[in-house]
N, CA, C and O atoms as a Tinker XYZ file with bonds, in Angstrom:
   328  protein
     1  N     91.145000   99.687000   90.355000    73     2
     2  CA    90.341000   98.491000   90.490000    64     1     3
     3  C     89.463000   98.394000   89.248000    63     2     4     5
     4  O     89.043000   99.410000   88.693000    81     3
     5  N     89.193000   97.177000   88.823000    73     3     6
     6  CA    88.274000   96.972000   87.708000    64     5     7
     7  C     87.170000   96.009000   88.149000    63     6     8     9
     8  O     87.250000   95.403000   89.218000    81     7
     9  N     86.159000   95.880000   87.327000    73     7    10
    10  CA    84.993000   95.078000   87.675000    64     9    11
    11  C     85.351000   93.619000   87.924000    63    10    12    13
    12  O     84.856000   93.023000   88.880000    81    11
    13  N     86.196000   93.034000   87.088000    73    11    14
    14  CA    86.569000   91.631000   87.240000    64    13    15
    15  C     87.295000   91.394000   88.553000    63    14    16    17
    16  O     86.989000   90.440000   89.268000    81    15
    17  N     88.261000   92.259000   88.879000    73    15    18
    18  CA    89.011000   92.121000   90.125000    64    17    19
    19  C     88.090000   92.275000   91.325000    63    18    20    21
    20  O     88.133000   91.466000   92.252000    81    19
    21  N     87.258000   93.309000   91.309000    73    19    22
    22  CA    86.349000   93.557000   92.429000    64    21    23
    23  C     85.386000   92.393000   92.624000    63    22    24    25
    24  O     85.170000   91.944000   93.749000    81    23
    25  N     84.814000   91.909000   91.542000    73    23    26
    26  CA    83.872000   90.796000   91.623000    64    25    27
    27  C     84.560000   89.536000   92.133000    63    26    28    29
    28  O     83.994000   88.811000   92.951000    81    27
    29  N     85.770000   89.267000   91.660000    73    27    30
    30  CA    86.521000   88.094000   92.104000    64    29    31
    31  C     86.830000   88.152000   93.595000    63    30    32    33
    32  O     86.741000   87.142000   94.293000    81    31
    33  N     87.191000   89.332000   94.076000    73    31    34
    34  CA    87.497000   89.483000   95.501000    64    33    35
    35  C     86.265000   89.250000   96.375000    63    34    36    37
    36  O     86.387000   88.749000   97.493000    81    35
    37  N     85.098000   89.604000   95.882000    73    35    38
    38  CA    83.876000   89.488000   96.679000    64    37    39
    39  C     83.169000   88.148000   96.525000    63    38    40    41
    40  O     82.280000   87.830000   97.315000    81    39
    41  N     83.541000   87.369000   95.537000    73    39    42
    42  CA    82.862000   86.108000   95.259000    64    41    43
    43  C     82.758000   85.191000   96.482000    63    42    44    45
    44  O     81.681000   84.643000   96.717000    81    43
    45  N     83.821000   84.995000   97.273000    73    43    46
    46  CA    83.719000   84.056000   98.393000    64    45    47
    47  C     83.028000   84.593000   99.646000    63    46    48    49
    48  O     82.899000   83.859000  100.625000    81    47
    49  N     82.586000   85.833000   99.646000    73    47    50
    50  CA    81.963000   86.410000  100.839000    64    49    51
    51  C     80.549000   85.842000  100.998000    63    50    52    53
    52  O     79.718000   85.985000  100.101000    81    51
    53  N     80.275000   85.199000  102.138000    73    51    54
    54  CA    78.938000   84.634000  102.349000    64    53    55
    55  C     77.922000   85.733000  102.633000    63    54    56    57
    56  O     78.235000   86.726000  103.289000    81    55
    57  N     76.717000   85.548000  102.137000    73    55    58
    58  CA    75.692000   86.570000  102.360000    64    57    59
    59  C     74.276000   86.004000  102.438000    63    58    60    61
    60  O     73.371000   86.689000  102.916000    81    59
    61  N     74.071000   84.797000  101.990000    73    59    62
    62  CA    72.718000   84.246000  101.879000    64    61    63
    63  C     71.993000   84.188000  103.218000    63    62    64    65
    64  O     70.766000   84.274000  103.259000    81    63
    65  N     72.735000   84.043000  104.313000    73    63    66
    66  CA    72.090000   83.956000  105.623000    64    65    67
    67  C     71.374000   85.255000  106.001000    63    66    68    69
    68  O     70.600000   85.273000  106.958000    81    67
    69  N     71.621000   86.326000  105.274000    73    67    70
    70  CA    70.987000   87.607000  105.567000    64    69    71
    71  C     69.651000   87.792000  104.848000    63    70    72    73
    72  O     68.972000   88.798000  105.054000    81    71
    73  N     69.273000   86.838000  104.014000    73    71    74
    74  CA    68.063000   86.972000  103.207000    64    73    75
    75  C     67.038000   85.904000  103.551000    63    74    76    77
    76  O     67.380000   84.795000  103.962000    81    75
    77  N     65.779000   86.262000  103.376000    73    75    78
    78  CA    64.709000   85.273000  103.422000    64    77    79
    79  C     64.836000   84.450000  102.140000    63    78    80    81
    80  O     65.206000   84.985000  101.095000    81    79
    81  N     64.541000   83.188000  102.211000    73    79    82
    82  CA    64.717000   82.328000  101.033000    64    81    83
    83  C     63.793000   82.709000   99.879000    63    82    84    85
    84  O     64.076000   82.357000   98.733000    81    83
    85  N     62.708000   83.412000  100.147000    73    83    86
    86  CA    61.761000   83.750000   99.084000    64    85    87
    87  C     62.052000   85.084000   98.415000    63    86    88    89
    88  O     61.404000   85.434000   97.429000    81    87
    89  N     63.004000   85.821000   98.929000    73    87    90
    90  CA    63.289000   87.141000   98.364000    64    89    91
    91  C     64.013000   87.030000   97.031000    63    90    92    93
    92  O     64.807000   86.116000   96.812000    81    91
    93  N     63.728000   87.961000   96.163000    73    91    94
    94  CA    64.506000   88.065000   94.935000    64    93    95
    95  C     65.742000   88.882000   95.248000    63    94    96    97
    96  O     65.664000   89.901000   95.935000    81    95
    97  N     66.864000   88.443000   94.752000    73    95    98
    98  CA    68.121000   89.103000   95.056000    64    97    99
    99  C     68.581000   89.937000   93.875000    63    98   100   101
   100  O     68.804000   89.413000   92.783000    81    99
   101  N     68.719000   91.217000   94.091000    73    99   102
   102  CA    69.263000   92.097000   93.063000    64   101   103
   103  C     70.762000   92.228000   93.299000    63   102   104   105
   104  O     71.229000   91.987000   94.412000    81   103
   105  N     71.521000   92.603000   92.281000    73   103   106
   106  CA    72.964000   92.800000   92.476000    64   105   107
   107  C     73.280000   93.793000   93.598000    63   106   108   109
   108  O     74.234000   93.598000   94.351000    81   107
   109  N     72.481000   94.853000   93.708000    73   107   110
   110  CA    72.734000   95.840000   94.771000    64   109   111
   111  C     72.469000   95.260000   96.152000    63   110   112   113
   112  O     73.228000   95.522000   97.085000    81   111
   113  N     71.406000   94.475000   96.298000    73   111   114
   114  CA    71.112000   93.904000   97.612000    64   113   115
   115  C     72.158000   92.865000   97.999000    63   114   116   117
   116  O     72.513000   92.752000   99.172000    81   115
   117  N     72.650000   92.112000   97.032000    73   115   118
   118  CA    73.720000   91.150000   97.303000    64   117   119
   119  C     74.977000   91.883000   97.735000    63   118   120   121
   120  O     75.629000   91.483000   98.700000    81   119
   121  N     75.323000   92.947000   97.035000    73   119   122
   122  CA    76.513000   93.722000   97.384000    64   121   123
   123  C     76.378000   94.312000   98.786000    63   122   124   125
   124  O     77.322000   94.256000   99.574000    81   123
   125  N     75.223000   94.872000   99.102000    73   123   126
   126  CA    75.014000   95.445000  100.445000    64   125   127
   127  C     75.140000   94.375000  101.526000    63   126   128   129
   128  O     75.705000   94.625000  102.591000    81   127
   129  N     74.617000   93.188000  101.250000    73   127   130
   130  CA    74.719000   92.093000  102.219000    64   129   131
   131  C     76.173000   91.682000  102.418000    63   130   132   133
   132  O     76.615000   91.457000  103.544000    81   131
   133  N     76.908000   91.587000  101.321000    73   131   134
   134  CA    78.323000   91.229000  101.430000    64   133   135
   135  C     79.093000   92.307000  102.191000    63   134   136   137
   136  O     79.985000   91.996000  102.981000    81   135
   137  N     78.752000   93.566000  101.954000    73   135   138
   138  CA    79.415000   94.650000  102.676000    64   137   139
   139  C     79.120000   94.555000  104.174000    63   138   140   141
   140  O     79.993000   94.810000  105.004000    81   139
   141  N     77.897000   94.188000  104.505000    73   139   142
   142  CA    77.544000   94.029000  105.924000    64   141   143
   143  C     78.363000   92.919000  106.573000    63   142   144   145
   144  O     78.849000   93.076000  107.693000    81   143
   145  N     78.517000   91.798000  105.874000    73   143   146
   146  CA    79.331000   90.692000  106.381000    64   145   147
   147  C     80.776000   91.152000  106.566000    63   146   148   149
   148  O     81.393000   90.874000  107.594000    81   147
   149  N     81.309000   91.852000  105.573000    73   147   150
   150  CA    82.690000   92.331000  105.655000    64   149   151
   151  C     82.864000   93.327000  106.800000    63   150   152   153
   152  O     83.877000   93.292000  107.500000    81   151
   153  N     81.897000   94.205000  106.996000    73   151   154
   154  CA    81.982000   95.179000  108.088000    64   153   155
   155  C     81.948000   94.488000  109.447000    63   154   156   157
   156  O     82.628000   94.920000  110.377000    81   155
   157  N     81.162000   93.415000  109.570000    73   155   158
   158  CA    81.134000   92.653000  110.818000    64   157   159
   159  C     82.482000   91.982000  111.062000    63   158   160   161
   160  O     82.984000   91.991000  112.186000    81   159
   161  N     83.069000   91.403000  110.022000    73   159   162
   162  CA    84.396000   90.793000  110.146000    64   161   163
   163  C     85.428000   91.848000  110.539000    63   162   164   165
   164  O     86.302000   91.584000  111.365000    81   163
   165  N     85.332000   93.030000  109.957000    73   163   166
   166  CA    86.246000   94.128000  110.262000    64   165   167
   167  C     86.170000   94.476000  111.747000    63   166   168   169
   168  O     87.197000   94.622000  112.410000    81   167
   169  N     84.950000   94.608000  112.265000    73   167   170
   170  CA    84.770000   94.957000  113.672000    64   169   171
   171  C     85.380000   93.906000  114.594000    63   170   172   173
   172  O     85.992000   94.249000  115.606000    81   171
   173  N     85.218000   92.632000  114.254000    73   171   174
   174  CA    85.783000   91.554000  115.072000    64   173   175
   175  C     87.305000   91.635000  115.076000    63   174   176   177
   176  O     87.931000   91.578000  116.135000    81   175
   177  N     87.894000   91.766000  113.902000    73   175   178
   178  CA    89.357000   91.828000  113.824000    64   177   179
   179  C     89.900000   93.103000  114.454000    63   178   180   181
   180  O     90.943000   93.080000  115.107000    81   179
   181  N     89.203000   94.200000  114.264000    73   179   182
   182  CA    89.650000   95.478000  114.810000    64   181   183
   183  C     89.645000   95.471000  116.341000    63   182   184   185
   184  O     90.407000   96.207000  116.968000    81   183
   185  N     88.796000   94.651000  116.934000    73   183   186
   186  CA    88.684000   94.585000  118.395000    64   185   187
   187  C     89.759000   93.712000  119.044000    63   186   188   189
   188  O     89.887000   93.705000  120.268000    81   187
   189  N     90.528000   92.983000  118.249000    73   187   190
   190  CA    91.558000   92.106000  118.813000    64   189   191
   191  C     92.668000   92.916000  119.474000    63   190   192   193
   192  O     93.030000   93.999000  119.016000    81   191
   193  N     93.192000   92.371000  120.547000    73   191   194
   194  CA    94.334000   93.013000  121.200000    64   193   195
   195  C     95.599000   92.702000  120.405000    63   194   196   197
   196  O     95.612000   91.798000  119.570000    81   195
   197  N     96.651000   93.453000  120.669000    73   195   198
   198  CA    97.928000   93.217000  119.983000    64   197   199
   199  C     98.429000   91.796000  120.210000    63   198   200   201
   200  O     99.030000   91.198000  119.317000    81   199
   201  N     98.184000   91.257000  121.394000    73   199   202
   202  CA    98.648000   89.904000  121.720000    64   201   203
   203  C     97.939000   88.835000  120.889000    63   202   204   205
   204  O     98.477000   87.747000  120.683000    81   203
   205  N     96.741000   89.143000  120.419000    73   203   206
   206  CA    95.972000   88.167000  119.648000    64   205   207
   207  C     96.335000   88.145000  118.162000    63   206   208   209
   208  O     95.914000   87.246000  117.434000    81   207
   209  N     97.104000   89.117000  117.720000    73   207   210
   210  CA    97.470000   89.178000  116.306000    64   209   211
   211  C     98.590000   88.192000  116.009000    63   210   212   213
   212  O     99.539000   88.057000  116.781000    81   211
   213  N     98.466000   87.518000  114.896000    73   211   214
   214  CA    99.525000   86.638000  114.412000    64   213   215
   215  C     99.565000   86.753000  112.891000    63   214   216   217
   216  O     98.795000   87.511000  112.301000    81   215
   217  N    100.446000   86.013000  112.272000    73   215   218
   218  CA   100.605000   86.080000  110.820000    64   217   219
   219  C     99.337000   85.736000  110.061000    63   218   220   221
   220  O     99.014000   86.371000  109.057000    81   219
   221  N     98.618000   84.728000  110.542000    73   219   222
   222  CA    97.387000   84.311000  109.865000    64   221   223
   223  C     96.324000   85.403000  109.943000    63   222   224   225
   224  O     95.653000   85.695000  108.953000    81   223
   225  N     96.173000   85.999000  111.111000    73   223   226
   226  CA    95.176000   87.077000  111.245000    64   225   227
   227  C     95.563000   88.286000  110.402000    63   226   228   229
   228  O     94.698000   88.977000  109.865000    81   227
   229  N     96.852000   88.537000  110.288000    73   227   230
   230  CA    97.314000   89.653000  109.459000    64   229   231
   231  C     96.933000   89.424000  107.995000    63   230   232   233
   232  O     96.511000   90.352000  107.305000    81   231
   233  N     97.083000   88.186000  107.528000    73   231   234
   234  CA    96.701000   87.858000  106.149000    64   233   235
   235  C     95.191000   88.027000  105.954000    63   234   236   237
   236  O     94.746000   88.572000  104.945000    81   235
   237  N     94.417000   87.557000  106.922000    73   235   238
   238  CA    92.961000   87.697000  106.858000    64   237   239
   239  C     92.587000   89.177000  106.816000    63   238   240   241
   240  O     91.697000   89.573000  106.063000    81   239
   241  N     93.268000   89.996000  107.625000    73   239   242
   242  CA    93.030000   91.442000  107.677000    64   241   243
   243  C     93.291000   92.073000  106.310000    63   242   244   245
   244  O     92.488000   92.870000  105.825000    81   243
   245  N     94.411000   91.716000  105.696000    73   243   246
   246  CA    94.773000   92.290000  104.396000    64   245   247
   247  C     93.755000   91.918000  103.318000    63   246   248   249
   248  O     93.382000   92.756000  102.498000    81   247
   249  N     93.311000   90.669000  103.321000    73   247   250
   250  CA    92.296000   90.233000  102.354000    64   249   251
   251  C     90.978000   90.958000  102.616000    63   250   252   253
   252  O     90.297000   91.378000  101.680000    81   251
   253  N     90.626000   91.102000  103.886000    73   251   254
   254  CA    89.403000   91.809000  104.254000    64   253   255
   255  C     89.433000   93.247000  103.751000    63   254   256   257
   256  O     88.441000   93.731000  103.207000    81   255
   257  N     90.552000   93.928000  103.925000    73   255   258
   258  CA    90.659000   95.311000  103.454000    64   257   259
   259  C     90.527000   95.392000  101.936000    63   258   260   261
   260  O     89.904000   96.317000  101.415000    81   259
   261  N     91.110000   94.428000  101.224000    73   259   262
   262  CA    90.964000   94.389000   99.761000    64   261   263
   263  C     89.504000   94.180000   99.362000    63   262   264   265
   264  O     89.008000   94.820000   98.435000    81   263
   265  N     88.828000   93.288000  100.063000    73   263   266
   266  CA    87.422000   93.020000   99.749000    64   265   267
   267  C     86.549000   94.231000  100.045000    63   266   268   269
   268  O     85.630000   94.535000   99.284000    81   267
   269  N     86.829000   94.925000  101.143000    73   267   270
   270  CA    86.075000   96.144000  101.445000    64   269   271
   271  C     86.293000   97.199000  100.367000    63   270   272   273
   272  O     85.354000   97.875000   99.947000    81   271
   273  N     87.533000   97.333000   99.926000    73   271   274
   274  CA    87.838000   98.285000   98.852000    64   273   275
   275  C     87.086000   97.907000   97.577000    63   274   276   277
   276  O     86.533000   98.769000   96.894000    81   275
   277  N     87.072000   96.613000   97.266000    73   275   278
   278  CA    86.368000   96.139000   96.071000    64   277   279
   279  C     84.870000   96.410000   96.181000    63   278   280   281
   280  O     84.243000   96.833000   95.210000    81   279
   281  N     84.300000   96.171000   97.349000    73   279   282
   282  CA    82.867000   96.400000   97.548000    64   281   283
   283  C     82.524000   97.878000   97.399000    63   282   284   285
   284  O     81.523000   98.228000   96.773000    81   283
   285  N     83.347000   98.733000   97.969000    73   283   286
   286  CA    83.109000  100.173000   97.850000    64   285   287
   287  C     83.227000  100.624000   96.398000    63   286   288   289
   288  O     82.453000  101.463000   95.938000    81   287
   289  N     84.196000  100.067000   95.682000    73   287   290
   290  CA    84.377000  100.412000   94.275000    64   289   291
   291  C     83.149000   99.983000   93.466000    63   290   292   293
   292  O     82.626000  100.753000   92.660000    81   291
   293  N     82.696000   98.743000   93.691000    73   291   294
   294  CA    81.520000   98.259000   92.964000    64   293   295
   295  C     80.277000   99.075000   93.302000    63   294   296   297
   296  O     79.448000   99.341000   92.432000    81   295
   297  N     80.149000   99.469000   94.554000    73   295   298
   298  CA    79.002000  100.285000   94.951000    64   297   299
   299  C     79.004000  101.618000   94.200000    63   298   300   301
   300  O     77.960000  102.079000   93.739000    81   299
   301  N     80.173000  102.226000   94.083000    73   299   302
   302  CA    80.290000  103.477000   93.322000    64   301   303
   303  C     79.937000  103.260000   91.856000    63   302   304   305
   304  O     79.222000  104.063000   91.256000    81   303
   305  N     80.439000  102.175000   91.286000    73   303   306
   306  CA    80.154000  101.874000   89.883000    64   305   307
   307  C     78.661000  101.640000   89.657000    63   306   308   309
   308  O     78.097000  102.106000   88.667000    81   307
   309  N     78.031000  100.925000   90.568000    73   307   310
   310  CA    76.589000  100.681000   90.443000    64   309   311
   311  C     75.815000  101.992000   90.572000    63   310   312   313
   312  O     74.796000  102.181000   89.908000    81   311
   313  N     76.289000  102.880000   91.413000    73   311   314
   314  CA    75.646000  104.176000   91.591000    64   313   315
   315  C     75.713000  105.025000   90.339000    63   314   316   317
   316  O     74.805000  105.810000   90.064000    81   315
   317  N     76.778000  104.873000   89.586000    73   315   318
   318  CA    76.911000  105.629000   88.331000    64   317   319
   319  C     75.936000  105.136000   87.277000    63   318   320   321
   320  O     75.538000  105.883000   86.384000    81   319
   321  N     75.555000  103.873000   87.389000    73   319   322
   322  CA    74.639000  103.292000   86.412000    64   321   323
   323  C     73.192000  103.695000   86.619000    63   322   324   325
   324  O     72.349000  103.478000   85.749000    81   323
   325  N     72.904000  104.286000   87.777000    73   323   326
   326  CA    71.516000  104.685000   88.075000    64   325   327
   327  C     71.117000  105.938000   87.346000    63   326   328
   328  O     69.986000  106.402000   87.490000    81   327
């Protein structure tokens, strides 16, 4: 994974609803918020029964796993910069 790929995968993840409008947003806090959103989506999809799975949900699952991988990679990279 590289920075461009990871950032591109995470770009569409919503996160602003987790912040007060007056807070300053650092890259780390944005990443943590996006990871929280992704983890919540993971829990919802993981709880589905086999009967509820279809092709569309499978695609969403695969994209979600890629985004989680990208977020974890970026978190590691940011940690190295400290």
